[in-house]
C-alpha positions in Angstrom: 26.1 -14.4 1.2 27.0 -17.3 -1.0 23.8 -16.7 -3.2 24.6 -13.1 -3.5 28.1 -14.0 -4.7 26.5 -16.3 -7.3 24.8 -13.2 -8.8 28.1 -11.3 -8.7 30.0 -14.1 -10.6 27.9 -13.3 -13.7 29.8 -10.1 -13.9 33.2 -11.4 -12.9 35.0 -9.6 -15.8 33.9 -6.2 -14.4 34.9 -7.3 -10.9 38.3 -8.6 -12.1 39.1 -5.4 -13.9 37.8 -3.4 -11.0 39.8 -5.4 -8.6 43.0 -5.1 -10.7 42.4 -1.3 -10.8 42.0 -1.4 -7.0 45.3 -3.3 -6.7 46.9 -0.7 -8.9 45.7 2.1 -6.6 46.9 0.3 -3.5 50.3 -0.5 -5.1 51.1 3.1 -6.1 49.6 4.4 -2.8 51.9 2.1 -0.8 54.9 3.7 -2.6 54.2 7.1 -1.1 55.5 6.5 2.5 58.6 4.8 1.0 59.2 7.9 -1.2 58.8 10.1 1.9 61.5 7.9 3.6 63.9 8.4 0.7 63.1 12.1 0.5 63.9 12.6 4.2 66.8 10.2 4.7 68.7 10.7 1.5 67.3 14.0 0.1 67.2 16.3 3.2 69.4 14.6 5.8 71.7 13.0 3.2 71.9 16.2 1.2 71.1 14.6 -2.2 69.2 17.5 -3.7 69.1 15.8 -7.1 66.5 13.5 -5.7 64.0 16.3 -5.1 62.6 16.6 -8.6 62.3 12.9 -9.4 60.5 12.2 -6.2 58.1 15.1 -6.7 57.5 13.9 -10.3 56.8 10.4 -9.0 54.4 11.8 -6.4 52.5 13.8 -9.0 52.4 10.7 -11.3 51.1 8.6 -8.5 48.3 11.1 -7.9 47.3 10.9 -11.6 47.4 7.1 -11.7 45.4 6.9 -8.5 42.7 9.2 -10.0 42.4 7.2 -13.2 42.4 3.8 -11.6 40.2 5.0 -8.7 37.6 6.2 -11.2 37.7 2.8 -13.1 37.5 0.9 -9.8 34.5 2.9 -8.6 32.7 2.7 -11.9 33.1 -1.0 -12.4 32.0 -1.9 -8.9 29.0 0.4 -9.0 28.0 -1.0 -12.4 28.3 -4.6 -11.2 26.3 -3.8 -8.0 23.6 -2.0 -10.0 23.3 -5.0 -12.4 23.0 -7.4 -9.4 20.4 -5.2 -7.8 18.4 -5.0 -11.0 18.6 -8.8 -11.5 17.8 -9.6 -7.9 14.7 -7.3 -8.0 13.6 -8.8 -11.2 14.0 -12.4 -9.9 12.2 -11.5 -6.7 9.3 -9.8 -8.5 9.0 -12.6 -11.0 8.9 -15.2 -8.2 6.2 -13.2 -6.3 4.1 -13.4 -9.5 4.4 -17.2 -9.4 3.1 -17.5 -5.8 -0.4 -18.8 -5.2 -3.3 -16.8 -3.7 -2.9 -18.4 -0.3 0.6 -16.8 0.1 -0.8 -13.3 -0.3 -3.7 -14.1 2.0 -1.1 -14.2 4.9 1.2 -11.5 3.6 0.8 -7.7 3.7 1.8 -5.4 0.9 4.1 -3.3 3.1 6.3 -6.2 3.9 6.7 -7.2 0.2 7.5 -3.6 -0.7 10.2 -3.6 2.0 11.7 -6.7 0.5 11.7 -5.4 -3.1 12.8 -1.9 -2.1 14.7 -1.5 1.1 16.3 -4.9 1.4 17.5 -5.2 -2.2 18.9 -1.7 -1.9 20.9 -2.8 1.2 22.3 -5.7 -0.8 23.2 -3.2 -3.6 25.0 -0.9 -1.2 27.0 -3.8 0.2 28.2 -4.9 -3.2 28.8 -1.5 -4.5 30.5 -0.1 -1.4 30.9 -2.7 1.3 32.5 -5.4 -0.8 34.9 -3.0 -2.4 35.8 -1.5 1.0 36.3 -5.0 2.4 38.6 -6.2 -0.3 40.5 -2.9 -0.3 41.0 -3.1 3.5 42.3 -6.7 3.3 44.9 -5.7 0.7 46.0 -2.6 2.6 46.2 -4.5 5.9 48.1 -7.5 4.5 50.6 -5.6 2.4 51.2 -2.9 5.0 51.8 -5.5 7.6 54.5 -7.1 5.4 56.2 -3.8 4.8 56.0 -2.8 8.5 57.7 -6.0 9.6 60.3 -5.4 6.9 61.0 -1.9 8.2 61.3 -3.0 11.8 59.8 -6.2 13.2 60.1 -5.1 16.9 58.1 -1.9 16.4 55.6 -3.7 14.1 55.0 -6.5 16.7 54.5 -4.0 19.5 51.9 -2.1 17.5 50.2 -5.4 16.6 49.6 -6.4 20.2 46.6 -4.1 20.3 45.1 -5.3 17.0 44.0 -8.7 18.4 41.4 -7.3 20.9 40.0 -5.2 18.1 39.2 -8.3 16.0 37.6 -10.0 19.0 35.3 -7.0 19.6 34.3 -6.8 15.9 33.2 -10.5 15.9 31.0 -9.9 19.0 29.5 -6.7 17.5 28.6 -8.5 14.2 26.5 -11.1 16.0 24.6 -8.4 18.1 24.1 -6.2 15.0 22.6 -9.1 13.1 20.0 -9.8 15.7 19.2 -6.1 16.0 18.8 -5.5 12.2 16.4 -8.4 11.8 14.1 -6.7 14.3 14.6 -3.3 12.6 13.8 -4.8 9.2 10.6 -6.4 10.5 9.5 -3.1 12.2 10.2 -1.2 8.9 7.9 -3.5 7.0 5.2 -3.0 9.7 5.5 0.8 9.5 5.3 0.7 5.7 2.2 -1.4 5.8 0.5 0.9 8.3 1.4 4.0 6.4 0.3 2.4 3.1 -3.0 1.2 4.5 -3.7 4.6 6.1 -3.0 6.6 2.9 -5.1 4.2 0.8 -8.0 4.4 3.2 -7.6 8.1 4.2 -11.2 8.8 3.1 -12.5 6.2 5.4 -10.4 7.4 8.2 -11.7 11.0 7.8 -15.3 9.8 7.3 -15.1 8.1 10.7 -13.1 10.9 12.3 -10.3 8.4 13.2 -7.3 10.6 12.5 -6.2 10.7 16.1 -6.4 6.9 16.4 -4.4 6.4 13.3 -1.8 8.9 14.4 -1.5 7.2 17.8 -1.1 3.8 16.1 1.6 5.1 13.8 3.4 6.9 16.7 3.4 3.7 18.7 5.0 1.8 15.8 7.5 4.6 15.2 8.4 4.6 18.9 9.2 0.9 18.7 11.3 1.6 15.6 13.1 4.4 17.5 13.8 2.0 20.4 15.3 -0.5 18.1 17.6 2.1 16.6 18.6 3.2 20.0 19.4 -0.4 20.9 21.7 -0.4 17.8 23.2 2.9 18.9 23.9 1.4 22.4 25.7 -1.5 20.7 27.8 0.9 18.8 28.4 3.1 21.8 29.5 0.1 23.9 31.9 -1.4 21.4 33.3 1.2 19.0 34.9 3.6 21.6 37.2 0.7 22.7 38.1 0.1 19.1 39.0 3.8 18.7 41.0 3.7 21.9 43.0 0.6 21.0 43.8 2.0 17.5 45.0 5.3 19.1 47.1 3.3 21.6 48.9 1.7 18.6 49.9 5.2 17.5 51.1 6.1 21.0 53.2 2.9 21.0 54.7 3.7 17.6 55.6 7.3 18.6 57.2 6.4 21.9 59.0 3.2 20.9 59.8 4.5 17.4 61.2 7.7 18.9 63.4 5.6 21.2 64.6 3.5 18.2 65.5 6.7 16.3 67.5 8.0 19.3 69.3 4.7 19.7 69.9 4.8 15.9 68.2 1.4 15.4 66.1 3.1 12.7 66.3 6.3 10.8 63.9 9.2 11.0 62.8 8.5 7.5 61.9 4.9 8.5 59.8 6.3 11.4 58.0 8.6 9.0 57.4 5.8 6.6 56.3 3.6 9.5 53.8 6.2 10.5 52.3 6.3 7.0 52.0 2.5 6.7 50.5 2.0 10.2 47.6 4.2 9.1 46.9 1.5 6.5 46.3 -0.8 9.5 44.4 1.7 11.7 42.1 2.7 8.9 40.8 -0.9 8.2 40.4 -1.4 12.0 38.4 1.8 12.3 36.3 0.7 9.3 35.4 -2.6 11.0 32.5 -0.9 12.7 31.0 0.3 9.4 31.7 -2.9 7.7 30.2 -4.9 10.5 27.1 -2.7 10.5 26.7 -3.1 6.7 27.4 -6.8 6.8 24.8 -7.3 9.5 22.1 -5.4 7.6 22.9 -7.3 4.4 22.7 -10.7 6.0 19.4 -9.8 7.6 18.0 -8.4 4.3 19.3 -11.3 2.3 17.6 -13.8 4.7 14.3 -12.1 4.1 14.6 -11.7 0.4 15.7 -15.3 -0.2 13.1 -16.6 2.2 10.5 -15.3 -0.3 12.4 -16.6 -3.3 12.7 -20.1 -1.6 9.0 -20.2 -1.1 7.6 -22.9 -3.4 4.1 -22.3 -4.7 1.5 -24.8 -3.7 0.0 -24.4 -7.2 2.6 -25.9 -9.5 1.9 -25.5 -13.2 3.3 -27.9 -15.8 5.3 -26.4 -18.6 4.6 -29.4 -20.7 1.0 -29.6 -19.5 -2.2 -30.0 -21.5 -2.2 -27.2 -24.1 -5.3 -27.4 -26.3 -5.7 -25.1 -29.2 -9.2 -24.1 -28.1 -11.1 -24.5 -24.8 -14.9 -25.0 -25.2 -15.9 -24.4 -21.6 -17.5 -27.7 -20.5 -17.0 -27.7 -16.7 -17.5 -30.5 -14.2 -16.8 -30.7 -10.5 -16.6 -34.3 -9.1 -16.8 -34.8 -5.4 -15.0 -31.6 -4.8 -14.0 -30.6 -1.3 -11.8 -27.7 -0.3 -10.0 -26.6 2.9 -8.8 -23.2 3.8 -6.5 -23.0 6.8 -7.8 -26.4 7.9 -11.4 -25.2 7.7 -13.6 -27.2 5.4 -15.1 -24.6 3.1 -16.6 -26.8 0.3 -18.0 -30.3 0.9 -18.5 -32.9 -1.8 -19.6 -30.6 -4.6 -20.9 -32.3 -7.8 -21.8 -30.1 -10.7 -21.9 -30.5 -14.4 -22.0 -27.4 -16.6 -22.3 -27.6 -20.4 -20.3 -25.1 -22.5 -22.0 -21.8 -23.1 -24.3 -22.1 -20.1 -24.9 -19.4 -17.6 -24.6 -20.5 -14.0 -25.8 -18.4 -11.1 -24.3 -19.1 -7.6 -26.1 -17.8 -4.6 -25.6 -18.3 -0.9 -25.0 -16.5 2.4 -21.7 -14.9 3.2 -19.0 -17.5 3.8 -21.0 -20.3 2.1 -18.1 -20.9 -0.4 -19.3 -19.1 -3.5 -16.0 -17.3 -4.3 -14.0 -20.4 -3.2 -15.8 -22.4 -5.8 -14.9 -20.0 -8.5 -11.3 -19.8 -7.3 -11.0 -23.6 -7.8 -12.1 -23.4 -11.4 -9.2 -21.0 -12.2 -6.9 -23.2 -10.0 -6.0 -20.2 -7.8 -6.4 -22.8 -5.0 -6.3 -26.6 -5.3 -9.0 -29.0 -4.2 -8.2 -31.2 -1.2 -10.5 -34.0 -2.6 -12.1 -34.6 -5.9 -11.4 -33.0 -9.2 -12.3 -30.1 -11.4 -12.5 -30.9 -15.1 -12.6 -28.5 -18.1 -13.5 -30.2 -21.4 -13.1 -33.5 -19.7 -9.5 -32.9 -18.5 -8.4 -32.3 -14.9 -7.3 -28.7 -14.6 -4.2 -29.9 -12.7 -3.0 -31.4 -16.0 -3.3 -28.1 -17.9 -0.6 -25.7 -18.7 -1.4 -23.2 -16.0 -0.9 -20.1 -18.2 -3.1 -21.7 -21.0 -5.8 -22.4 -18.4 -6.0 -18.9 -17.0 -5.6 -17.2 -20.3 -8.9 -18.7 -21.3 -10.7 -17.3 -18.3 -11.9 -13.8 -17.6 -12.8 -12.8 -14.0 -14.4 -9.8 -12.4 -13.4 -10.1 -8.8 -15.5 -9.2 -5.8 -12.9 -6.6 -4.8 -12.7 -4.5 -7.9 -9.1 -3.3 -8.6 -8.3 -0.6 -11.1 -4.7 0.6 -11.8 -3.5 4.2 -11.6 -3.6 4.6 -15.3 -6.0 5.7 -18.1 -9.4 4.2 -18.5 -8.5 2.7 -21.8 -5.4 1.0 -20.4 -7.4 -0.4 -17.5 -9.8 -1.9 -20.0 -7.1 -3.1 -22.4 -5.4 -4.9 -19.5 -7.9 -7.7 -20.3 -6.6 -8.0 -23.9 -3.5 -5.9 -24.9 -4.2 -6.5 -28.5 -7.8 -5.3 -28.5 -8.8 -2.6 -31.0 -10.7 0.6 -30.2 -13.9 -0.9 -31.7 -13.6 -4.0 -29.6 -13.1 -1.8 -26.5 -16.1 0.4 -27.4 -18.3 -2.7 -27.9 -17.2 -4.2 -24.5 -18.0 -0.8 -22.8 -21.4 -0.6 -24.4 -22.2 -4.2 -23.2 -20.9 -3.2 -19.8 -23.1 -0.1 -19.7 -20.1 2.2 -19.1 -19.5 3.7 -22.6 -21.6 6.8 -21.9 -20.2 7.8 -18.6 -16.6 7.2 -19.9 -17.3 9.6 -22.8 -18.4 12.2 -20.3 -15.1 12.1 -18.4 -12.8 15.1 -18.8 -10.5 13.2 -21.3 -12.9 10.4 -22.1 -11.0 7.1 -22.4 -7.7 8.9 -21.8 -8.8 10.1 -18.4 -6.3 9.1 -15.7 -7.9 7.1 -12.9 -6.6 7.7 -9.4 -5.2 4.9 -7.2 -7.7 2.0 -7.0 -10.2 4.0 -9.0 -10.4 7.0 -6.7 -12.9 9.5 -8.1 -15.2 6.9 -9.6 -18.3 5.5 -7.9 -18.5 1.8 -6.9 -20.9 1.1 -9.8 -18.6 2.8 -12.3 -15.6 0.8 -11.2 -17.6 -2.4 -11.5 -18.7 -1.6 -15.0 -15.1 -0.8 -16.1 -14.0 -4.0 -14.6 -16.7 -5.9 -16.5 -15.7 -4.2 -19.7 -12.1 -5.3 -19.0 -13.3 -8.9 -18.6 -15.5 -8.8 -21.8 -12.8 -7.5 -24.1 -10.8 -10.6 -23.3 -13.4 -12.8 -25.1 -12.6 -15.8 -22.9 -14.6 -19.0 -23.1 -15.1 -18.9 -19.3 -16.4 -15.7 -17.7 -16.8 -15.3 -13.9 -18.6 -12.4 -12.4 -18.1 -12.4 -8.6 -20.8 -10.2 -7.1 -19.9 -7.7 -9.9 -23.3 -6.0 -10.1 -23.9 -5.4 -6.4 -23.2 -1.6 -6.7 -25.5 -1.1 -9.7 -29.0 0.1 -9.6 -31.7 -2.4 -10.8 -32.2 -0.7 -14.1 -28.5 -0.7 -15.1 -28.1 -4.3 -13.8 -31.0 -5.4 -15.9 -29.6 -3.8 -19.0 -26.1 -5.1 -18.4 -27.3 -8.7 -17.9 -29.4 -8.5 -21.0 -26.4 -7.3 -23.0 -24.4 -10.3 -21.6 -27.0 -12.7 -22.8 -27.1 -11.1 -26.3 -23.3 -10.8 -26.8 -21.5 -12.6 -29.7 -19.2 -14.8 -27.7 -20.8 -17.9 -26.2 -18.9 -18.1 -22.9 -19.6 -20.4 -20.0 -20.7 -17.7 -17.6 -20.7 -17.7 -13.8 -22.7 -15.1 -11.9 -22.3 -14.8 -8.2 -25.0 -12.6 -6.8 -27.4 -12.0 -4.0 -30.3 -10.5 -6.0 -32.9 -12.6 -7.7 -33.0 -10.1 -10.5 -29.4 -11.0 -11.4 -29.8 -14.7 -11.5 -33.3 -15.6 -12.5 -32.5 -15.9 -16.2 -29.5 -18.3 -15.6 -29.6 -21.8 -17.1 -28.6 -23.2 -13.8 -29.0 -21.7 -10.3 -27.0 -23.1 -7.4 -27.6 -22.2 -3.8 -24.8 -22.9 -1.4 -25.0 -23.2 2.3 -22.2 -24.2 4.7 -20.1 -25.3 1.7 -22.8 -27.7 0.3 -25.3 -27.5 -2.5 -28.7 -27.1 -0.9 -30.7 -26.3 -4.0 -30.0 -26.5 -7.8 -32.3 -25.8 -10.8 -33.8 -23.1 -13.0 -35.7 -20.2 -11.6 -39.2 -21.6 -12.1 -38.2 -25.0 -10.7 -36.8 -23.5 -7.6 -39.7 -21.2 -7.0 -42.1 -24.2 -7.3 -40.0 -26.1 -4.7 -40.7 -23.3 -2.2 -37.4 -23.8 -0.5 -34.6 -21.4 0.4 -34.6 -19.8 -3.0 -38.3 -19.3 -2.8 -38.0 -17.5 0.5 -35.4 -15.1 -0.9 -37.5 -14.5 -3.9 -40.5 -13.7 -1.8 -38.5 -11.4 0.4 -37.0 -9.4 -2.5 -40.3 -8.9 -4.5 -43.2 -7.0 -3.0 -45.9 -8.0 -5.3 -45.2 -11.6 -4.5 -48.6 -13.2 -5.4 -48.7 -11.6 -8.9 -45.1 -12.6 -9.6 -45.7 -16.1 -8.2 -48.7 -16.8 -10.5 -46.7 -15.4 -13.4 -43.7 -17.6 -12.6 -45.8 -20.7 -12.0 
């Protein structure tokens, strides 16, 4: 809660004015029972009819003041809570952007969405409503207690005897609620993840006729969520009725003992009426303890989860004052590079030197470390041994933003935003002109099919590129990478969904383009790699073969076997190559 208060203190003027307005409301509100006392004892019983009009005018004036100050109080507290919520969401979102790839490998989208949405909204509700209610209740309770003891200390003390157990019950409830809400929050995130995954993969679900399975899985999670809510209800059912009972008992004590004091003339009837009004200012906060406890428990659980993410320090730390060259050529060298992922050794002692402007093809079986090798160049992960150098400088010495802004990547898992085609392409370079976009699209062999779309480049793409073929998505993704004009270009299995003819044309365009980027091509097909300056074959995280196409064919090793398998007219091709 301390950290939430730190956010609040930035808007202390609004809170101060809001709190002063609240005090004004409380002050005039506390005058009402006293005016009732005067009206009854002196006006009606005492026969002072001249008091009727002034008291009525005062009561009307109090109503007007309460309305004005009440609006100001509500507005300022709501405005402050909204600003805190906005700032908290921004800080959380910004921090998420700073976290490394490895964090997201073990985190699901549904949980992050729960943290950004549901949990921050709970904190907003606490500040906007709960905090105001808490402060308000304290003032009403303390001031009303003073007045009650002033009116008649005996009657006040008798009523207070039942308030102590209420406080004890509230403390117990808060602890149990806290434990329960942490479980509810976790289950909410799990439900969100399941629902999100199902909706995103609904076509796959239908294709495999797995609707009933998905429904059953969701029902099971929802039943668990229901059970947790029932547990919360049981806590409320076990503890809040005693609170209501005890608060009502205080009223009974007031009526019986107060009536006796009126009969014995220890107090006037007007004092008893005023006492009745003030004691409700004690009962109301006690009745609200349940709601406040509920809200506080949810907020503490939500705050723990939000700040757990914000306290997560990225394993990849960039240097603000790091190496910041005006231009990056693209000379790349890997020296004795090894890499572990979850304690598994993925890459082992990789040594590779790549001159600027070269085209490097990476081949290998699934799990051989191809994508991991590329991720190290962009410093999305860090090496556990060795070093990766660009233009002779260890990438750990670079300003991280400068490093990555000079790289352009087409990931294995193509991602397109729910936006227009042109905005998806311009994502690679927000300052790109229409001519530059058109040129990138022609090089990526996607210009023609984009022009044939209903609104051409302004066509809205569905979520993750729904409505486009795998090959179309890959080509748009390649165009997005090309428009960036980065000195380092990485194509991670980005032509796998293309037919041989389109792939051949696209790769030919890449070789002929103006920018002389150091290009990495991860592929499984010989047709995609044979024209590369360097071909690297990885196996079990080690370089098994390296060289040009003709050199590797002559060696008759692993590359040769793949070559022979993929080409039918092997003998003719072999003699041509050799």
